N, C-alpha and C positions, 0 to 999 in steps of 0.2 A: 473516313474516319483514321487517324492516326494511333494505331494501337501495336505497332510491330509486327503485326500479325502474330502475336502470341498471347493474347486475354484470354483467360482463364472465366470462361463463362460462367455464373451463377448455376447451382444445380436446378435443373430443369427450365430453364428459360432457352429460348432458341435465340441464336444470334441476330436475328430481325429486330425481334421484342428487345433486347439488349440495346441495340442500336437505335431504337425508336425512344427508349428511356433516356440514355446519353445525350441523345438531342434533347429532349425536355429538359435536362439537367443544364444543358449549354444556355438554352432558352433564357432558363431560369436564373442561374449563377453567373452567367457569362465563361466565355471560351476558357479564362485563365484560371477558372475553380474546377474545371472537371479534367483532371487528370489520367490518363491512358497511356502512357509513354512509359516503357520499363524503367528509365532513369529517373522518371518524376515517381514511379511507384516504389522505386527500390528502397527508398528510406523509411517506407512502413513494414517492410519486409523485416528488418532486422530484428534478430531475437537473440535471446540468451539462452532458450529453452533447446534441450539435445533431439530435435527434430531439422532436417532440412529446411533451409527456408521458404523452398517451391512449396510445401505443406501449406502455409501462411499467406500464399500470394493473393492478393486481392484484385479484383474484376476492374475496379478502378478507384478513384479517388475524388472526393467531391469537398467542396468547404462552405460552408454556411456563415452568414455574419447575423441574421436575424430570424425571431422566432417563426415570423411569416413564412420566410423563406424554409424552414426545417417543417412545418405543415405542409407546404405546396411540395416538398421531397417524399415524404411519407405516402401523398396522393399519388405521386409517380411511381411509386414504389410499390404501391396496392395493386395500381393498374398493371403492372408488368411481372408482379410477384420478384423483384429485384429486392435481395435481402442486403441490409444494412448496418454495419459495425460501425459504431457511434465511440470517436477519442476525444477526449477535450484537449491535453497536452501530448497525450501519446508516449508520455516519461514514465510508464508502470515497471521499470526495472525490474528484472527477477521473477515476473508474475505476469509478463507476458509482452511487454512494450506497446506498440499500438497493432502487431498484429491481430487479424480476426481469429476466433475460434478455428476456422478451417478455410483452406481456399475456396475462390468464387466468390467474396461477399465485396459490397463496395464500401469503402470505408467512407465515413462520414466524418470528417475534421471540423471540430469546433473553436479551434483555437483562437481562430479569428473573431470569435464571440467572448470579447474580454472587456467588457465594460464593468468600472466599479460603479455599480448603481445609486448606491448610497451606504454612507456609514453615520450612525447615530453615537457621538461620542458619548453624550450623557448614558446612554440605554446600554452602550458599549456594543451596539449590533453592526451586521453589514449586511447589504443585499447585492449580489455578484454575478455574473455570466460564468459560463464554463471554464472559457478561456483564460481566465485571470489566473494568474501564478501568484504564489505564498511573494516572491519577489516583488511582484508589481503592488499586492496590496500592503508590504511593509513600505515600500516606497511613497505610496500614497499616504500612509499614516504619517510617515516623518515629515513629507510635504505640508501636510496640514495642521503641524505640530499635535494630532492628538496622541497621549500618553496610553497607549494600547498596543496590545502585545496578538501576533498571532501564534498559533501552535503546529509547527511543520513536522512533516517527516523525516527522515533522515537527512537525504538528498533532496534539502528545501526548494533551492531556490528555481527549480525550472520545474516544480510539481506543483500542482492545480488543487487548491481546497474541495472544489467541488467534486474533480474525478478520485480524489483520495477519498473523501467522506463515502460516495457509492460506492466504494469497494471496503468500507469500513475499516479503514486506514487508523492508526494510532500515532501519536506524538509522544511528546516529554515532558511538557508543562503539566499544571494544574489543568488545563482541558484537552487533556492528551486523546481522550475517547471522544473520536471528530463526530460521529452522528449524534452523541448525546447533546453536543452542543451546535448542531444544525437546528433551525427553526425555518419553516415553509420553505416548500418547492414550488417552481413553476413548470408543468411536464406537459410535453405537446405526446398526445395518446397514439397509438399507430393509427386510428383513425382521422388524424390530425387535430381533434379536439385539443385545446386547452385548457389543463386541469392545475387551477392553484390549490395545495394543499393547506389543511390547518385554518387558519383566519383568512387566508389570502382568497376564499371565495366570497367573502362578504364586500360588497361593494363601498369603497371606500372606507375599507378598515386600516387603520393605522397598527392593528396588532399582530401583523403577520409575522412578523421577527420578534417578538417577545413572548406569544403563547405556543406552544408546539402543536395542541391538541386537537383545537379546533371542534367540532360537534360531529358524532356518528363515528364510525367504523375509523382508528387512526392509519391513515394510508403512506405515509413518507417509507416506512419502513420496507415495502415490497417493491418500491424504486431502487432500493440498493443491494448489489451482486445480481441484478437480474435483469431481461429483456422486455421489461412491460411498458417503458416510455421513454423518450428522451428528456433527461432533465436541461432545462435552459436556463431556469435562474435560481439562486438556493439562498437562504439565509443562513447564518452565522454567528456564534455569541464570539465576541472577541475579551481577552484578560485585560482587565484594568493593571496598568504598571505599578508594580507593588513599591514601596518606599525603601525596602530593602530586599535585597537578593542575593542568599549566600549557598552557592554549589560548593560540594564537597563529592571527595573519592574515599573509600575505605579500602585497603587492601587487603586480600586474606592469600596465605600461602599453598594452603593446601586444597588438594582437590575434593576431597570430601568435606570442605567446610561448608559448603553450598548450601545442604540441606539445615543445618543448625542456624545459617544468616535468613533463610527465608523465614523461618518460625520466630526470629528473633526482631526482625522490622515489619512484617505482615501486622503486627498491632498499630504500629507507627502509621502504617497506608492507612488502615481503615480509620484510624482516630486522626487522619487528616494533621496529625503533625509533620511528616514528612506528605505532603498534597499532591506531588506529580509522581509518576512510575519510579519504582525503584528498580534501576537497572544493575543485573548483574552479569558482567561482560565475562567471558570465559578469554583464556590466554590467547589462540590465535584472533579473536574478534577484536580485541582491544590491541595487538599487536599491527594489525593491517594499516591501523592508521600513519603506520610511518615505514613499517619493515616489508619487505618480500621474502616468500619464499625461498627465490632463489641465491639471497643474501647469504644462506644459512648450508642450502642441498640442492641439486638438480636432479636428484635421485627422483625416478618414477615412484608412484607409491604413497603412502601414508606417510604424512612426518611422525619420525620416531619420538618417544619420548623423552631421549637425551637432547636432542634438539629442542625439543619445546621447552624444558628446564633451563637449557642456555640460553633462549630467546630471554626467560621470566629474568633470571640472574644479570643477564648485561644489560636490559631495559628497564629493568626494576618495575616488572609487570606482576601482578599477584594471580595467581591459578584462578581468582575472581576478583574483580575488580567493581565494588559497589556504589555505585551514584547517585545521589540524590539531592535535593535542593531545598531551603526554606525560603519562605517568601512572606511578608507583611512587614509589620512595623518594626523600629530597632528592638522594641521591648518583646514582641512576640517572637522574632527570632531569637534572641537571648534566651529567653524560657526553653524552646524547643531544641536549640544546640545544644543546652546542657541535657535533655533526654537523651539527646545522641550520643553525645560522650559519655553519659551513664551508662548506657545499653554495652556499648563498644569497651567500656573498663569492667562490665560486670563478665563480657563474652571471654575477656583476659586475652584477645586476638584481633589483631588489625590495624594495619598502619595509616591514620589519617591523614587525609590531604586536602589541604583549602587553596583557595586562588593562591595565597601567599607562599605557600611550600612549591607550588606547580609550577610556579614561573612560566616561562614560555614551552612549557609540554604540550606538545600539539593533540595529545589525546584528550589530556585534560580539558583545553581549549575548545575543543571538538565538543567534548559533554557539556561542558558550561555554555556553550552557544544553543546546543537543541535546545535546554530545560530554560532557556530564557526567549526562545523563539527568535533569535538570530540566524541568518541564512548561513548556510554550510554544504560544500560539496565534500566534506574529508570521507563519509564514508562510500564513496568510489573507490577508495584506497582498498578495498574488499577484492576488488578485480582485480587488482596488481596482486594479488597474494600468490596466485597461481598462474593468472595470465590465461590469454586464449578467449576470451568474452564468453564464458560460459557461467550461468549463475540461476540458482532455484533457490526461492525461500519457502523451506519447510518449516512449516508452524504451527505445531499442536497448541492447543489449550489445553490448560488443567486446573485444581484447587491449587491455591498459593496455600501451599505445605511442603514442608522441607521433604515429607517423604516421597513427593512426587519428583523430585529432582535428581539425585543420581541416578533412580534407577532409568530415569529417560535419558540423561547424559550417558550412561553403560550403554543403553539399548543403541541409541543413535551413531556412537562412537564405532561400536561393534560393525553395525552394518555399512559406515564410512568408510572405515579402514578395510573391512573386506572387499570393497570395489577402487581401492587404494586413494581413497578420498580423505579430507580431512575434518574433524568436527569444528567447525567454527560458528560458536552459538553464544547467544546469550539468554538468560531470562526477564521477563518484564514483570513485577510484583505490580497487580494495579488493585488494591484492597482485598478482594475475594477471589479472584482469578490471576492466574498468570499465564503470559503468552512467551512460549520456549521459541525464537526465534533462531534459526539454523540455515546458515548462506550454504549450499551446494553447489561448492565453486569448483568448476572442472574447465577442461582446455577445448573448446568447441573445433579447432583447426587439426585436432586429433581425431579423427574417427572413431578409431578403439576405445579410446576414453570418452568420447561423446556416448558410445553405446552402453558403456558400465556406468555413466552417470545417469542414464535414463532406467537401467534395471535397479539402480542404488535407490532413486526418488521413489520409485513403485513399490519398493520391500521396505524402505521409510513408511509408506504410507498404509502397507499391510498389516507389519506387526505392530506399529504404533495403535491401529486401529483394535488390534487382535488385546491390545493392553487397555482398551477402553478411550483411546485418545482420538478426538476429531481435530482436523486443521481449519482455521477459521477464513483463509484466502488459499488460492492457489493458482499456477498458472494454466493456460491455455491446454496443455498436454493432458493435464489429468482432470479436467473439470469433469467430466463424464465419473471418471472414475471414485473422485471424491464424492460426488450426488448421490452414490449408489450408498457408501457408506452411512448417511443421514437417514435411509430408509425410504422403501416404497411409499409409504402413506406420503412423507413431504414430497417426494417426488410427484406421486399424480395430483397433490393441490397446486404444487407450482405448474403442472402442466394444465391444469384445469384453469388456473387464472390466466395464462398464456392462451389458452384456445378462445377465452372470453375477451380479451382486452389486444388480441393479435391476431385473427382467423387465419388469416395468411400467412402468418410466420415471417414478418419481414424485418423484426427487430432484432438483428445481433443472434441469430439461430446457433445455438449451443452453449451460450453464455450459460455458466453456472450448470451446466447440463440441463440447458431447458431447450425442447426443440421438439415445436408439434409433429414434425416429418419423421421423427424416430419415436417408437413406442419404449415404455415405461420398462426399464429390466430389471 
């Protein structure tokens, strides 16, 4: 067997048993779909986290194309106690990419399971496999002439709806809460059983993608951010294209405006006047669409306030740049636009920018594209701000109250600057809650800076937890740490479910801190 003599064996699995499992994988999937060579595995080890790639080295990579193959894979894994880490597109940048929780897992790549099984243009639903990307789905809708929108996260084209929804990702249209607009799953359990959630268990049912709940306990949620099963199909709701779409930006000059803005615009979010998430992008987050830090300074450490102000002045960027959009008929949009204008007038501050004033401004176009579900890769400009390939999303959640804003910004900025890093963040107000999205950017090619970034992120978790804030997603390095923050009772329930559904612990051990081979601490 060709493995360059450097195969990282799964924990507690002998080389002999691993080789037997590989043989069975090859019989099932074909030689070309079982990867063992270093150069074949290397792309799956590319990480943006502050740890050496070797710590995430998989034992092998296997690709499946059918549900039946996935069923057989888990049977082989149970026989030889082979752990598998499942990915769909593997483009989970900033949260771990395709890398497993730890070295010595076999990556199960489902990107070739990429069928759009059904789209109902009347009920606005879709049923898709995990390898389908947002770009593929958009292209399909256009080809069919369906006036339907998708809701992608920021790096949209290469990301898949299934993987993003299972990690409870969010987007920027009125359908931004992706798990809320998911309806029905097909799941291969660890024992090979195929479960269809919701109405999918009823023979001949035509309501699988229209009624979420089914009968009895609601199960879909336990398959998000977990390692209880492998999702092979998912239903989702699509947004009808509105007659009128009006994106806008309001730029505010002062750092301390953010609290007042959240309190002012929250009622418009709760009342669905602004039906999508209200985004408040900080200066450096906004600037990264077009600007690199090296355009202004090459000094190590955090960017000075003077340089940040210079960027604001030269590029007409606000301290906070509020983005929202209106959707509906011309009459609805006209009424709601007057409400927005009247609110800004009462505030007595803020420069209003619409498509007309924005012209070809790339930052505005990027946000306008996101809020209508267009494909865009502009967010990757964040990785050019400092360069070096290091990125970790720090994403605490809070009440959508202005009082929560400045204390979070000040706390995060103090910690980031202490480690020589910049505050690159935004708030997303979605009715009653607020996501605070901070990209911890650093240079992975600088070993000393990588160590600083690691310690910085750990301190962010510690200090925000002390202040009562928890994060809703995190990369592989800190999954165990975050699981502890949510309490021993939740950890024990998670492990109880794991033991019941996956007694051999073969599915993604360590995902979200769930691993039956390690005690709850």
